[in-house]
N, C-alpha and C positions, 0 to 999 in steps of 0.2 A: 512850799501850800500856799503860802502870800503874791507868787509872781501868778501864779490862774486864776483868784479874782479877778485879778488887776487886769492882765490880758481880758478876760472876760469884758470889763466894764469900760475896757479901750475901741474890744469890737463890736461890741454891740452902740458903743455911740457915734463908730464910722457907719456902721450901718443905718442906724437910724437919719444919721445925715445925708446919707444918701437915697436910700428913700424918698425922703423928702426933697432932697433933689431933682433929681428923676421926674416928679409931675410938677414942681416950678422952673427948669430950666426953660430958659427960648429958646435953646436952639435944638432939636431931635436927633443929633450927633453927641453935641454935649451929656442927652440923656440918657441913649443907651451907654456913653461913657462910666455913666454915675450908678446905671445898673451896672455892671460889668466889676464896678467894684462892691455893688451892697452884694453882688451874689459872693466875691470873695470874702467879704466880712463875718456872710453865714456860715462858708464852709471853715473858716478859722474858726467862727463861735462851737460846729459841730465837732470839730478836731477836737478843742480845750473837751466838751462833754463823753470823748471816747467814743463817737459815732466814727472813726475813721472810712470806712466805704463810702455812707451817704456824704462826707464831705469830698471824697476826688471825684467822686462821681460828680456832686455840684459842681467842682473846677472843670473837669473833662468834656461835657455834656454840654451844662448851659453854658460856662465860661469861653470853653474853648470852641465849643460849636453853633449853637445857637445863636450867644449874642452875639459872633461873627457875623455871623449871615444877617441879625436882622444891621449890625452896622454897616454893612456893605449896601442892604437895602435901601436905608434911610440915605443913604449918602448919595444914589446915583438915586432916587427920585427926588423929582422935582414939587419939592412938597412947601406951600405957603404957609408959612407959621402963624401969618398975623390973622390971615383966615379960620386959621387953630385955637386960637387961645383966643377969638373973640366970643364969651360970655365965659370966661375963668371964673375971677370974681365973683358972679351976679352967681352958679353954679357951687361958689365955693364953701360955703353952709349946710348943705344939704350930702356931699361928699364926703364932709370932715365929720357928719352924725352919721352917717354912714359905715365911717372907718371904727368909729368909736364903736358904732356898733357889733361891727365885725371882730375888734381889739377885744370884748369884751364875752363874747362870743368864744372864741377864741381863748381868752383865759381861763373861760369855764371848764373849760373839756380840758387843757393841757395843765393847770398846777394840782388837779388831786395826783396829775403823774408823777410829779416832783415830791408827794409825800416819802423819804425815803427811807426812815425808823420803820413803813409800817408792811412799804416794800418785802416780798417772799426773796428770802437768801436764795439767790443763784443754785443749780447743780455742778458737781464736777466738772461732769459728765459734760455739761455743756456749757460748760468755762474754754476745752480743749475744746469743743469747735468752733470759737472763734467768732467775730458780731456781723459778719458777712453771711454761714451759713446759718448761722439762726435766723437772723431776718429773713431770709431765703425763706426757712423754713414755718417762718408764719404768716408772712407773705403769703403764699403757692398752701397753707392748710386752712387759719383761721381766717382769716382773709380773703378766699381768690373769689367769692362773690362782691365783695367790693371793689378789688383792684378790674373785675371785667366791667362793671358797670362806667369806672373809672375811664377802661379803652371807649369802651363806647360812647362816652360823654365827648370827649378828646376827637373822638370820627364826625363824629355829628358836629362839633367845634370847626372842624375843615373843611367837611363840607359845606357848610354854612360860608366858613371865609371867602371858599373858592368862588360858591355861587354869587353871594353880596358883590361882591368884587368883580370879575367876570365880565366884561362888557364889548362889545362887539365895535369894532374902529372903521370908522369907512377907509382908511388911507391903507390898511392890508390886504392884503389879494391869501384867501385859501381858500382849499377843492371841499367841495361837499361829493362822502364817497356813498350814501344814497341814492344823490342824480346822478351821478357817474353810473353805478350799478343799473340801471331805471332803463340808460341812454339808449338807439335803437342808431342801427346801418342811416336807415331813413333820416334820422336826426343829425347825423355831424357829415353824410355824404349827398349832393346832387348834382345828380348826373345833368348837365345843358347841350342839346347839340346845334351847332353854330355853322355855319356856312364858307366854308376858308374863303379867308381873303390875301391878297398882294401884298407883305410888309410893305407900308409907306404908302400907301394909299387905298383908298376906299373901295377903288371898283373889287369884284369880288373875282376870282381867280379863276371862273369857266368863260364870264366874260374877257380876261384877258387874255386867254387862249384865245379864242376864237377872233377878238382883232389880231393878234400876232397873224392864225392860219389864212385868214385873210390878205394882209399885207405880205 
């Protein structure tokens, strides 16, 4: 019983340190690696809270897929770190105030849920289902509409990110399908009628034949 609280405080301290280093690291690669450490520490905290499904999902989805993709993208892009860090400390007080407000809001919402003495006792049938099945039932029954709203917001964020970062480069070649469909034969092929000439001479072929017959 003493080991669990000690591990909780250790993983929480590592999580806070990794989250702080994500926003203060000078290299984007180091920031991404610290974010991996933060996700792993959060997964360990969830494992201590007996949320095994959420813990494994966080490791498999975020650490194993999303963060690896972010890390490859950050390493392949030629990012000017100095230009990104301009005005960092100037906006730090505002960012800290916003972060404090977010933390207080999350605490106001989450702390009442940890009031274990007043929590209702779980049914024996629910305990047999397991955390994963109970979580699925709660999400797709009581929280179905918030789940759909979150999915729509994520879709809008993806479309907005693509629209903001999509730029046409001058050194790339691409085809316009609509222009190809509108093309006509007269726009592509032009027949030109020319008089035949002898190869290597500017004299027309008819004049060459006439000179040959006279000789």
